[in-house]
TIMAR-359976 format. One record per residue (C-alpha): residue number from 1; residue in one letter; x, y, z. Coordinates in pm, whole numbers, m for minus. Each point is the difference from the previous one (the first is absolute). Example, Ala and Ser with C-alpha at 12.3 -4.5 7.8 and 13.67 -1.06 7.14 Angstrom:
BEGIN
     i   aa       xx       yy       zz
     1    A     1230     m450      780
     2    S      137      344      m66
REM end
This chain:
BEGIN
     i   aa       xx       yy       zz
     1    M    12681    15198     7618
     2    I      148      169      303
     3    H      300     m183      130
     4    N       44      107      362
     5    K      337     m132      107
     6    Q      m25      149      346
     7    F     m246     m269      100
     8    K      135     m294     m194
     9    Y      133     m170      310
    10    K     m135      m21      352
    11    I      331     m107      145
    12    G      351       53     m124
    13    I      334     m116      133
    14    A      202      233       54
    15    V     1655      528    m1289
    16    F      161     m125     m136
    17    T      317      144     m155
    18    L       54      106     m355
    19    G      288     m117     m211
    20    I      m60      137     m343
    21    T      155     m188     m288
    22    F       89      231     m284
    23    T      151     m139     m315
    24    S      144      338      m90
    25    C      127       88      347
    26    S      219     m288      110
    27    K      227      227      203
    28    L     m291       81      227
    29    L      m17     m360      104
    30    E      351       12      135
    31    R     m120      217      286
    32    S     m248      m83      270
    33    P     m306      227      m10
    34    N       26      269      264
    35    D     m342      119      112
    36    A      124      221      281
    37    L      202      260     m188
    38    A     m107      325      156
    39    T      310      217       36
    40    K      191      205     m250
    41    D      319     m192       75
    42    A     m166     m332      m90
    43    I      m69       90     m364
    44    I      334      109     m137
    45    D       66     m181     m327
    46    A     m152     m205     m279
    47    G       m8     m319      206
    48    T     m175      149      300
    49    A     m244      189     m222
    50    R      m96     m326     m167
    51    A      m27     m176      334
    52    A     m223      277      130
    53    I     m258      m37     m276
    54    I        2     m379       41
    55    G      m66       62      369
    56    A     m302      209      m95
    57    Y     m136     m286     m211
    58    D       59     m228      297
    59    R     m232      224      200
    60    L     m256       m6     m279
    61    Q        8     m377        6
    62    S      m50      m10      376
    63    Y     m356      134      m28
    64    Q     m113      m69     m355
    65    T       27     m377        9
    66    S     m202      m92      307
    67    D     m138      273      225
    68    F     m134      242     m258
    69    P     m152     m259     m237
    70    T     m170     m154      303
    71    L     m150      339       90
    72    G     m137       28     m353
    73    T     m155     m348      m10
    74    I     m121     m151      327
    75    T     m179      325       90
    76    A     m226      m36     m305
    77    D     m232     m267     m142
    78    N      233     m217     m207
    79    V      205     m144      285
    80    I     m107     m131      339
    81    F      177      m89      321
    82    N       84     m367       32
    83    G      270       m8      265
    84    T       67       39      372
    85    L      170      340       35
    86    S     m215      281      134
    87    Q      164      272     m208
    88    Y     m140     m156     m317
    89    L     m343      m52      154
    90    Q      m13      367       99
    91    L       70      104     m358
    92    D     m251     m247     m137
    93    Q     m273      135      226
    94    N       97      362      m68
    95    A       42       48      374
    96    V      361      113       10
    97    P      151      128      326
    98    P      288      252       m8
    99    D      242     m272      108
   100    N      m85     m245     m277
   101    V      331     m166      m84
   102    I      m43       11     m379
   103    T     m112      362      m32
   104    V      274      114      238
   105    S      265     m197     m189
   106    A     m114      132     m338
   107    Y      m14      360      122
   108    Q      344      m10      161
   109    S      156     m188     m292
   110    I     m125      263     m245
   111    Y      165      273      205
   112    R      324     m200       m3
   113    L      m21      m10     m379
   114    I      m60      375       m8
   115    N      300       60      226
   116    S      222     m212     m224
   117    A     m120      195     m303
   118    N       60      326      185
   119    S      364      m98       57
   120    V       52      m64     m369
   121    I     m170      326      m99
   122    A      204      199      252
   123    Y      347     m143      m51
   124    V       40     m157     m345
   125    P        8      341     m175
   126    G      319       77      194
   127    V      182     m314     m110
   128    N      293       81     m228
   129    D      130     m331     m130
   130    P      107      m62     m364
   131    A     m150     m349       34
   132    L     m343      153       50
   133    S     m107      150     m330
   134    A     m250      282      m19
   135    T     m249     m238     m160
   136    E       31     m255      280
   137    K      m14      270      266
   138    N     m321      135     m154
   139    S     m145     m350      m11
   140    I       75      m64      367
   141    L     m151      334       98
   142    G     m304      m57     m220
   143    E      m60     m338      158
   144    A       23      153      347
   145    Y     m257      265      m86
   146    F     m227     m269     m143
   147    L       36     m222      306
   148    R      m77      289      234
   149    A     m304       84     m212
   150    L     m123     m358       18
   151    G       49       m5      376
   152    Y     m197      317       59
   153    F     m269     m111     m244
   154    D      m51     m324      190
   155    L        0      185      333
   156    G     m258      242     m135
   157    R     m244     m255     m134
   158    G       39     m216      310
   159    W       17      252      283
   160    G     m103      335     m149
   161    G      212      312       35
   162    V      325      m81      177
   163    Q      311      163      139
   164    L      233       96     m284
   165    L      366      m73       67
   166    L      214      125     m290
   167    G      350      m22      145
   168    P      213     m295      114
   169    T       43      m94      363
   170    T      169     m270      201
   171    D     m302       m1      233
   172    L     m355      m12     m132
   173    G     m104      137      337
   174    V       88      346     m133
   175    I     m329        1     m186
   176    K     m156       66      338
   177    G     m125      355       13
   178    V      m77       14     m372
   179    K     m367       79      m56
   180    R     m209     m227     m219
   181    S      m56      124     m351
   182    T     m338      m25     m168
   183    I      m58     m274     m256
   184    E       19      264     m272
   185    Q      336      121      128
   186    T      123     m357       20
   187    Y     m105      m69     m358
   188    D      154      332     m107
   189    Q      332     m129      134
   190    V      m45     m323     m195
   191    L      m55      202     m317
   192    A      302      221       70
   193    D      223     m306       42
   194    L     m135     m166     m313
   195    T       62      320     m194
   196    E      365       m6      109
   197    A       29     m372      m76
   198    E     m140       52     m349
   199    K      277      252      m76
   200    L      274     m236      110
   201    L     m103     m345     m119
   202    T        4     m170     m338
   203    D     m132     m337     m117
   204    D      209     m313      m44
   205    A     m157     m273     m209
   206    N      150     m272      220
   207    T      m93      134      343
   208    R     m329      m47      185
   209    S      118      m43      358
   210    R      124      355       48
   211    A     m189      326      m42
   212    Q       18      156     m344
   213    K     m180      284     m174
   214    S     m288     m228      m97
   215    A      m46     m101      365
   216    V      m20      371       85
   217    Y     m273       44     m261
   218    A     m184     m301      138
   219    L        7      124      358
   220    R     m107      346     m118
   221    A     m297     m159     m176
   222    R      m92     m180      323
   223    L       43      320      203
   224    H     m220      203     m236
   225    L     m263     m274       12
   226    Y      m14       21      378
   227    R      m22      381      m21
   228    K     m279      m24     m259
   229    Q      209      192     m252
   230    W     m138     m194     m290
   231    A      172      168     m295
   232    S      342      m33      161
   233    A      m67     m362       97
   234    E      m87      m76     m361
   235    E      304      187     m130
   236    Y      253     m181      216
   237    A     m158     m342      m40
   238    T       19       49     m375
   239    K      372       83       21
   240    V       62     m346      148
   241    I     m241     m187     m225
   242    Q      165      149     m308
   243    N      343     m122      110
   244    S       73     m313     m204
   245    K      198     m138      294
   246    Y     m330      m97      163
   247    E     m286     m218     m110
   248    L     m265     m229      144
   249    V      135     m353        0
   250    K     m218     m294      m98
   251    P     m113     m232      138
   252    Y      m74      198      315
   253    K      194     m235      229
   254    N      324       67     m184
   255    F       69      320      190
   256    F       34     m194      327
   257    T       86     m354     m110
   258    T      276       99     m241
   259    P      211      218      222
   260    F      178      222      m24
   261    Q      m49      344     m150
   262    T     m249      m78     m275
   263    K     m118      285     m220
   264    E     m297       28      235
   265    S      212      155      275
   266    V       60      372       22
   267    L      163      m47      340
   268    E       57     m314      201
   269    L      235      m99      280
   270    K      224     m292      m85
   271    Y      116     m287      220
   272    S      244     m287      m21
   273    A       97     m317      182
   274    N      227      212      218
   275    D     m261      267       61
   276    R     m337     m164       40
   277    N     m359      118       m8
   278    S     m200     m200      254
   279    Y     m335      177      m47
   280    W     m146     m310     m167
   281    N       10     m160      345
   282    L     m304      201      114
   283    W     m202     m124     m298
   284    Y       82     m370      m22
   285    P     m160     m276      210
   286    S      199     m187      262
   287    S       13     m309     m219
   288    L      224      203     m232
   289    G      203      158      276
   290    G     m198      319       42
   291    Q     m192      171      281
   292    Y     m318       56     m210
   293    T      m74      322      190
   294    L     m127      179     m312
   295    K     m277     m189     m174
   296    P     m205       92     m309
   297    S     m361       84       87
   298    E     m287     m201     m143
   299    T     m105      309     m195
   300    I      327       44     m184
   301    I       33     m375      m55
   302    S     m338        6     m172
   303    K       93      300     m214
   304    L      338     m133     m105
   305    N     m150     m337      m94
   306    N     m277      164     m204
   307    P      113       m3     m366
   308    N     m200      317      m65
   309    I      173      192      282
   310    G      331     m158       93
   311    G       79     m186     m320
   312    A      366      m98        0
   313    R       47      168      336
   314    K     m127     m315      166
   315    T      367     m104      m13
   316    L       49      221      307
   317    L     m163     m284      193
   318    A       94     m357       89
   319    G     m146     m266      226
   320    S     m364      m97       40
   321    G     m287        1      246
   322    N       94      172      323
   323    S      367       m2      m91
   324    V       10      243     m291
   325    Y      303      227       19
   326    G      161      284     m196
   327    V      308      m69     m211
   328    L      106      348     m112
   329    Y      307      m49      216
   330    N       30     m346     m138
   331    T      348     m149       29
   332    Q      m43     m180      329
   333    G      326     m142      121
   334    Q      201      236     m221
   335    N      m93      340      148
   336    T      120      190     m304
   337    D     m322      156     m129
   338    P       m1      372      m74
   339    A     m206      261      178
   340    Y     m214      159     m270
   341    L      m17      373       69
   342    I     m133      132     m332
   343    R     m133     m198     m295
   344    I      m96      136     m342
   345    A     m353     m134       59
   346    E      m42      262      270
   347    L       81      278     m245
   348    Y     m274     m118     m239
   349    L     m254        1      280
   350    I      118      335      135
   351    R      m46      144     m347
   352    A     m338     m169      m40
   353    E     m126      154      324
   354    A      146      342      m78
   355    R     m153       m1     m346
   356    A     m340     m110      129
   357    Q        5      277      258
   358    Q       60      248     m281
   359    G     m289     m141     m203
   360    L      227     m168     m254
   361    L     m203     m317       22
   362    T       99     m163     m329
   363    L      370       34       77
   364    A      m51     m113      360
   365    L     m192     m306     m117
   366    A      282      m90     m239
   367    D      251       m1      287
   368    L     m233     m207      216
   369    N      m51     m256     m276
   370    T      375      m19      m59
   371    I       40     m130      354
   372    K     m298     m233      m31
   373    N      120     m146     m328
   374    R      347      m67      134
   375    A     m169     m211      270
   376    D     m209     m181     m265
   377    V     m317      179      107
   378    A     m234      125     m272
   379    S      m29      370      m72
   380    V     m296      190      141
   381    T     m202      291     m131
   382    I      m86      269      254
   383    T     m129      347      m88
   384    D      m89      129      346
   385    K      275      181      193
   386    T      m95     m131      345
   387    L      m30     m357     m121
   388    L      332       27     m180
   389    L      177      132      310
   390    N     m148     m286      202
   391    A      124     m247     m260
   392    I      350      148       17
   393    D       m5      m26      380
   394    E     m100     m363      m27
   395    E      270      m68     m257
   396    R      261      142      236
   397    N     m140     m230      266
   398    V       58     m320     m194
   399    E      312      113     m189
   400    F      185       85      323
   401    A     m179     m249      223
   402    F      296      m63      233
   403    E      205      315      m58
   404    A       m2      308      222
   405    H     m283      187     m172
   406    R     m344     m111      115
   407    W      m19      173      342
   408    F      141      324     m133
   409    D     m231      m10     m304
   410    L     m306      m41      221
   411    V      112      292      217
   412    R       85      241     m283
   413    T     m328      m76     m180
   414    E     m188       24      333
   415    K     m147     m348      m38
   416    A      151     m149      316
   417    G     m329       59      180
   418    T     m230     m174     m247
   419    V      238     m283      m92
   420    L      162      m74      337
   421    G     m248      143      247
   422    V      268      237      131
   423    T     m234      299        4
   424    N      202      208      247
   425    K      243      190     m222
   426    N      233       51      295
   427    F      104     m360      m47
   428    W       88       47     m365
   429    L      344      106      122
   430    F      236     m203      212
   431    P       98      133      343
   432    L      335      160       66
   433    P      214     m221      226
   434    Y      m99       36      364
   435    Q      355       56      122
   436    D       60      273     m258
   437    V     m305      191      112
   438    L       82      m54      366
   439    S      359      125      m27
   440    D      m37      284     m251
   441    P     m148      332      123
   442    A      m81       93     m360
   443    L     m226     m305      m27
   444    E     m170       31      337
   445    G     m369      m34      m68
   446    K       80      m14     m373
   447    N      m53     m365      m77
   448    N     m250      m70     m272
   449    P     m358       52      125
   450    G     m150     m305      164
   451    Y      328     m130      144
REM end
């Protein structure tokens, strides 16, 4: 059934900071995160190098917890607008102006992350401090390369080819005059950064809230999937799946109701009572202290409650009647839930899709059924490639119902037209911020088509 969100309503009314708690890095907590380190003189010793990478994670947190997940959900068919703010309605209806508050905030926040990573990459190699071992220096640099890769990957899948800024600056306005790269050039930069990160990082059995080699493999698998490089997507997904540090937790709800850092998480952002995650507020009804701006659609409610489709994933929902709400970000009143960036379940489904695309149907089906079985859904038997790929798409839909995947999956598989009614491919990308285009000669007339 075509779900045309552009016509769902006739009338519509029109950050948080990261403190990362690391059990093995207590000294880091003695310093306030500095997310504005952009000069050589600011990164001069072990302490400032550590503060700089924490600042980069702070920037990651500023877009990955609210703005970017919202772009990946309310724009698709699992989540609908249920509030009063026009910026959410615009996204829900896939009628996004260049000054939409959420797209502008996400875009600018990603560039701030990239700038923070650039500072680390530029200046940490020059630090000569006995307190900063070669191993720790490599780790900090590897994390910075990973974070920059993640930033450019998210810019690419959201906005297409973008301006590539690879050096630090105290003024992001200096990006003005830099021509837009193509999407292929943008993804090439992501791959280059991940290649550097892979050389520098190792894996720590006790760490899931900072980038490690396995997170690099996971993001590479995701990148290759988007680029339709099936063999490489399979290869890198397998590297993560074979790491005994990760496994699918059961029952399904345990990955989000038993925080934190279960074996499900390849990478998550961690919060505490002193550094809260308030994203749940957009999902919970007013009776529980929320705004209830993001509401599960009737379609996804039906699927999640169907034992043959959703199985144990029905635990993503609470409430009844017209007041059903999503509980992925479930600790209302506590605000300490993680932001789930990469889960091992995604790697199984990446590998399933990559294998199916290569004609390895038996292996692909095994990965698909692994995810189904974990959710207490019976295995299926599918021998047709097209049907199997459709089943994998649908499994991603219910497995990541309220995570930042659905919109981007529909775009990369070119199903946004048939599923959402967004048949104009120009609107499969978000617009560049109006003020950026207006003030930058290099972007004059270069906004994404249709805006």
